N, C-alpha and C positions, 0 to 999 in steps of 0.2 A: 504494500500500500504506500502511496505517496504521502507527503506531509498534509495535504488538504484532507485526504481520506481519514488519516489518523486523527486529525483535529476534530472532524465531524463525528467520528465514532466515539471519541472520548467525551465530547460535549453531550452526546446522546446518553452515554453511560452515566455521566455526572448528573444530568437532569433527571433521568429515571430514578437513580438511587436517591438523589436528594428528595424527590417527591415522595417516594416510599418511606424513607426514614422520617421525613417531616410528619407524615400521617401516623406512623408508629409512635413517635414521640408524643404527639397530641393525644393519641388514644391512651397511652399508658399514664399520661398526666391526669386524665379524667377517668381512669379505669374504676376507681373507688366509687365514683358517682353512678356508675352503671348499676351497681347493686342496689343503690337507693331507688333508681328508676324502676328496677324490676320488682321491688318490694311494695310499690304503690298499690293501693286498693281504691276502689270507687267509693266516694262519699256521696256523690250525686249522680243522677242518670239524666243527662240532657237529652232532649228529643233529637232524633236524627233521621234523615232520609238518605237512602242509598239508591242511586240512579244506575240502572243497568242498560246501557245503550247496546242494541243488537242489530246486526245486519247479516242475514244468512248464517245464523248460528244454531241451526236445528239440532246439531249433534251435541252441543255443549251447554246451551242455555238452561236446560232443566237442572243439571247438577249445580250450576251457578246459583240459581234462585233458591233451590232447596238448601244450599249451604247458608244462605242469608236467613231463611226461615228458621234454621236450627241454631242461630246465634244465641248465646247465653246473655240475653238482654231483655229488659221488660218489654213485653209485647205492645203495650200502649205507648211506648216511647220510640218504636222503630217502624218506619214506613219504607216500603220498597216500590220504586217506580220503574217499570220496564218500558223502554222507549224503542219501538220497532221502527228503524230508519228505512222503511220501504223494502223490506226483505222480499226476495223473489223465490225463495225455497219454501220449506214447510214451517219455517219459524213462526209465522202468525198462528198456525194451527197448534203448534207445540205449546206456545205460551198461553193459549186460551184456558188450559187446565188450571191456571193460577187465578182466574177471575173469581173463583169462590173464596179465595183468601181475603179476609177483610183488610189485611195490612198491605195488600198488593194493588197497585193501580197500573193499568196498561194504557199506553199512548201509542197510537199508530200514526205515522206521518210519511210524507214522500221523502225519498232519499235526498239527503243534503250533506251528508258527512257526519262523522262522530260528534264534532263540536256542536252541530245543530241539534242532535239528539240530546246531548247533555243540557243544552240551553232550554229545550222543551221541557225537560224534567225540572230544571231550576225555576221555570216560570210558574210552576204549581207547588213549589216547595215553601213551606212556612216554618220548618223546624229550626232549632238552634244550630245544628250541625248538618252538613250535607257531604256525601261521599259518592264515589263512583266505583263500580266493579265491572271490569271487562267481562264479556260473556264467555271468554275462554279461561276464566280463572274461578277459584272458589276459596272460601275461608273456613278454617276450623272454628268450632263454637266459641272459643275463648279469645279470638283475635280482637274483636271490638272492645272487650273489657281491658285489653292491654293497651289500647290506643287512647281511650277516653281520658284516663288520668292525666295525660300530658296537657289537656286543655284546662286543668285547674290553674295553670299559669296563665293569667289573663293576656300576656303578651304573645302566647302561642296562637298562631292563626291557621296553621295547617300541620298535619302529622302524616308522614309517609310510613309504610310498613316494610317488612323484610320479605322480599319476593323470592320464591324458590321454584325450581322446576319440579313438577310432581312426577315421581317415579320415572326418571330418565331411562328410556328403553332402547336407545340406539346411540351411535357415535355422535351424531349432531346434537342430540339432547344432553349427552354427557358433557360435551364441550360447553353447552349453555349452562348446565348445572354448576360447573366450576366457575364460570364467568359470573353467575348470579351470587355465588358465595363470596367471590371477590368483591362484587358490587355491594353486598350487605355490609362488609367491613368499611368500604370506602364511603358509603352513604352515611354510616354512623360517624365517621371521622369528619365528613363535610358538615354534618349536623352539629358536631362539637364546635367547629369554627364558624358556624353560621353561613355556610356557602352551598346549600342544596340548590340545585338548578333545575330539578324536575320533580313534579308530583305525579308519579306514574298512575296510569289508569286502574291497575289492580289495587283498589281499596285505599287510596289517599283520602283523608278526611279533612274538611275545611270548616271553619266557621262560616255560616251563611252570610255574615256581614262582609266577608271578603268580596263576594260578588255584588252585594248591595253597594259597596263603596268603590270598587275598582271596575265593575262591569262584568259582562258574561264572558264565556269562552270565545276564543277567536279561531279562525281557520289555521293561522299560524304555521303555514308550510306543512300541514298535516301532523303537527306535533303540538296540539293545544295544551297537553299536560306540561310541556316544557315552557311554553310561552307564559302560562298563568303563573308558574313559579318565578320566572324572570320578572314578570310584572310585580309580583308580590315583593321580591327582593328589592326592586327599584324603589318601591314605596316603603321599604324598611319594615315589612311584615315578617315576623319570625316563622320559619318553617323548621320543624324538628323531625326526628326519626325515632320510631318505636322498634328497636332491633329485635324484640322477642315476639312482635305481632306478625306472625308468619301468614303469608298469603301464597297459595299455590297457583301456578299457571302451567299450561301444557307446553308452550314453546313450539316454534316451527319444527317440523319433522324432517324436512329435506334441506339440503344446502341452498337450493334456489329460493325457498321460502325464507330461510335465514338471511340470505343475501339481500333480498328485497326489504326485509324488515330493518336490517342494520343500515342500509343505504338511506332509508327514510329517516331513521333516528339521527344519523350523523348529519345528513343534509339539513334536517330540522334544527339541530343544535347550531350548526354553522350559520344558517340563515337567521335564526332568532338572536344569536350572538351579535350578528351584524346589526340587527334592528335595535339591540340594546347596548350598542358599543359605548354609549355615554357612561355606562357603569365602570368601564375599564379605568384602572389606575386612580380611582376616586377613593380617598380615605374614608369617606362617610359610609361606603359599602363594605368596609372591613376586608376580611380575607377573600370575599367574593371578587371584589374589584381589583385588589392588589395581588392576589395569588391564584385563586382557583381558575378564573376565566383566562387570564394571561398564560397560566401554565398549560391549559388545554390547547390553546392556539400554538404556543411554542412547541409543544410535544408533536403536534401535527406537522409543523414546519420541519422540525428535526427528523421526524420519521421519513418524510419525503426526501430530504437531503441525503439521509443515510441510504435509502433505497437507490437513489441516483448514483451515489458513490460506490455502492456494492455492485450495481449493474455495470458501471464504468470499469471496475476492476475485473469483473467476469469477462467482459468483451476484450479488455486488454490482454488477459491471460489466453483467451481463445486466439486472438490475433497473433500473439507471440508464438503459440504452438503451431499455428499454420505456417508462419515464417520458418520455424525450426524444421517442420516436415518438408517444406520446399527446399531447404538447404541441405539436409542430411538424409532425407527420406523418413519413412514411417518405421519406427522400431518399437514393436509392441512387446510388452512384458507385463506380467501380473504385478500389481503393486505389492510391495513387501511391507508387512506390518510386524512390528516388534514391540513387545511390552517389557519394560525394565522396571522392576520394583524400586530401583535406586535412582530412577529419573523422575523428577517432578517438573512439569511444565510451568515455568515461572513467568510466562508471558503475561503482561498486565491485562491484556484484553481477555485472555482466557480466565484469569482470576476474577475480573469484573463481571464477566458473563455468568460465572458460577454464583457470585454474590447476588446478582440481580435475579437469577433463576430461583435461588433459595429464598430471597425476600418475597418474591411473588407467591411461592408455595406457602410461606408463613401467613401472608395476608389472606389467602384462600382458606386456610385452616382456621384462622381466627374468625373469619366471617361465619363459618359453620359453627364454631364454638359459641359465639355470642347469641346466635339465633336458635340453635338446637341443643346447646349444652353437650355437644358431642365432638369428639376429636377422632383423628384417624387419617391415614393417608392411603389413597387408592392409586392404581395405575393410571386412571383417568386424570387425576390431578397432576401427575408427573408429566404426562405428555401435553397437557393443556397449554403451557406457555409457548411451546413450539408450534402447535397447530393453530392456536389463536393468532400468533404473530403473522403466520402465513396468510390466514383467512382475512386478517385485518387489512392487508395490502390490497386485496381485491375490492372490498366494499368501501374502504376509505378513499381509494383512488376514484371510484365511481362517484362517491358523495361529493368530493371536492370538485370534480368536473361538473357535476350537476348543479352545484352551488354557483360556480364561476360563470356558467352559461345559462343560469336560470331555468334549468330543466325541471319539469314537474315530476313528482314521485306519486305512486299510487299505493293504496293500502294492500291491494291484492294483485 
């Protein structure tokens, strides 16, 4: 590698390790407070509405709604609104079975996108709190009781859950399962420093006053859950995370489905970040403006520069090999591998790679520990950093291209 390549690679290593160490330090500084959070019990039961936006979810919506009906929460305090956003499959027939439930209201409207379905539900919501549950997700009975105590702090305006893949049954879902465990840890760390940038569709809960004061959901580049969080942050509304409030989602089953989802997410993040660029480097927004958002953009830039440097060196190596073959001919031989117990590769890049890999594994394990109280290491966790890094190249490249040229993304 030439000097420029080395400089880029070391900058990437430094930034990645700095970010992970920063998160770990913040987590361990506040670790004792996590036990206090987990020990909270409900003293009051505020009224709450859960909106379930559905579009062609005939196979999953029944399980979603039943999980809400089984929530361990006073029945007179919980209302469920199912909003059918113009489904063309059997979804309208499937959800009819819930009409007999006194706590369930069904709204049917023409297709306008998820944000319009959420707004249709908000239009008839009169409760203290309001939340959303995507129709491909479901909640255990105790999840809501683990979220509500956070609202005893009057400054808390929204609470996000810990999202996990339900029973991962294939390679793609095992990759997502580890990614979500990593996300649980990162979301808690961002909560600690006040820098959460998304209130995900699977069971984020808000004070109704958020929408009364700031307005309804917006189309927001097909990422309304990200835009509302950015809008709240810009208005200095506190968003926190309930790390033990687990919500399960199915996750895409195929690489193509995962690709489309991640392109939409990343493009939505980039586009909304551009829309809220006034937050950057402003002291009033704390770690969000001074660290979290700049770090995200810098990481993307370093990622692409690193890829360019790697590809450059690959092509240079191939070119040199071609010149060698033209000069002395092709001399084929099997590569010789030797292992020496007395030799330790002290190359700094190898060492930094091992440290970065180990740190990533630790973050994944901590994500699982704080949400499930379980530890353990599986083969899926060990290969995750390599697979995810490769896959990220694909959807990150597409998302950056789509953002730069204002290409539209679709849900399906």
